[in-house]
DOZA-650146 format. One line per field, with one value per residue (C-alpha): residue number from 1; x, y, z. Coordinates in steps of 0.001 Angstrom, whole numbers, plus 500000, padded with zeros to 6 digits. Each point is the difference from the previous one (the first is absolute). Example, Ala and Ser with C-alpha at 12.3 -4.5 7.8 and 13.67 -1.06 7.14 Angstrom:
2
resi = [1; 2]
X = [512300; 501370]
Y = [495500; 503440]
Z = [507800; 499340]
***
This chain:
102
resi = [1; 2; 3; 4; 5; 6; 7; 8; 9; 10; 11; 12; 13; 14; 15; 16; 17; 18; 19; 20; 21; 22; 23; 24; 25; 26; 27; 28; 29; 30; 31; 32; 33; 34; 35; 36; 37; 38; 39; 40; 41; 42; 43; 44; 45; 46; 47; 48; 49; 50; 51; 52; 53; 54; 55; 56; 57; 58; 59; 60; 61; 62; 63; 64; 65; 66; 67; 68; 69; 70; 71; 72; 73; 74; 75; 76; 77; 78; 79; 80; 81; 82; 83; 84; 85; 86; 87; 88; 89; 90; 91; 92; 93; 94; 95; 96; 97; 98; 99; 100; 101; 102]
X = [253026; 500496; 498527; 499427; 498245; 498195; 498903; 501252; 500609; 500491; 502062; 500210; 502770; 500620; 501387; 498141; 501115; 497439; 499718; 496707; 498489; 498238; 498501; 501007; 497098; 500524; 496894; 500132; 497545; 498326; 497134; 498926; 496791; 500115; 497483; 498596; 503154; 502211; 501365; 500540; 497516; 500184; 502485; 498902; 502021; 498598; 500365; 502040; 501575; 502036; 500301; 500877; 503088; 500750; 503198; 500215; 503191; 501511; 501795; 503480; 502169; 500919; 497600; 500056; 496784; 501314; 498471; 499268; 497573; 497912; 499160; 497211; 499096; 499896; 497685; 497214; 501090; 500469; 496527; 498615; 502508; 502881; 500156; 496435; 499571; 497210; 500200; 499397; 502016; 503348; 502058; 501448; 499533; 502317; 498779; 501700; 497931; 500834; 498637; 499663; 497026; 500558]
Y = [527320; 500124; 497800; 502032; 498473; 497461; 502586; 499701; 503477; 500649; 503122; 501447; 502333; 501823; 503248; 502866; 502807; 502816; 503535; 500663; 499094; 496667; 497021; 496348; 497682; 496281; 497813; 496302; 497154; 501957; 498844; 502109; 500620; 500730; 501639; 498458; 501086; 498090; 503225; 500031; 502345; 499073; 498347; 498391; 499144; 498186; 503190; 503199; 499539; 496859; 499780; 503518; 502115; 503495; 502000; 503667; 501314; 503311; 500755; 498498; 497356; 496612; 500211; 496726; 498745; 497578; 496867; 501912; 502320; 497422; 496901; 497440; 497479; 496657; 498571; 502084; 499465; 496234; 499632; 501426; 498153; 501537; 497006; 499817; 498745; 502305; 501648; 503568; 499694; 501725; 499407; 503528; 503174; 503007; 503274; 503397; 503170; 503677; 501938; 503452; 501051; 501011]
Z = [524645; 503756; 502697; 503133; 503022; 497834; 497457; 496435; 498599; 496274; 499304; 496505; 498871; 496723; 498569; 498345; 497690; 500002; 498654; 501839; 503380; 499955; 501756; 499761; 500760; 500623; 499966; 500880; 499344; 497208; 497806; 497072; 498132; 496257; 497683; 496799; 498105; 502479; 501513; 503802; 501657; 503684; 502351; 503258; 503099; 503047; 502084; 500028; 503430; 499419; 496213; 498810; 500717; 498712; 500054; 498991; 498427; 498889; 496720; 499877; 498392; 501484; 502932; 501881; 501494; 502621; 501466; 503187; 498148; 498112; 502037; 499992; 502686; 498181; 502660; 498418; 496395; 500211; 501491; 496751; 497856; 498079; 497688; 498728; 496467; 498876; 496602; 501183; 503235; 500641; 503166; 499839; 497951; 500322; 498531; 499930; 499582; 500046; 502966; 498407; 497923; 496400]
***
């Protein structure tokens, strides 16, 4: 986390091994809705602009997604509350999906 001109910036870094093109999606401040069988059917974020980041990647091993590529301004996130104690609330969800059809 960096503090730059009064702004608190959260940077996330990780590595990916991939044999196909894909997309990493990071959602913050997520609430989920479940169906009658308790299966998640919908995820909600306060808005796309400040709470969702995506990064596209190509096939390759040991690809590093650095803190400079995935960043969140904590001034927006803290206003919503990263530490809420709600049963269906998740401060962060990272999903990886393939980008090709088939």
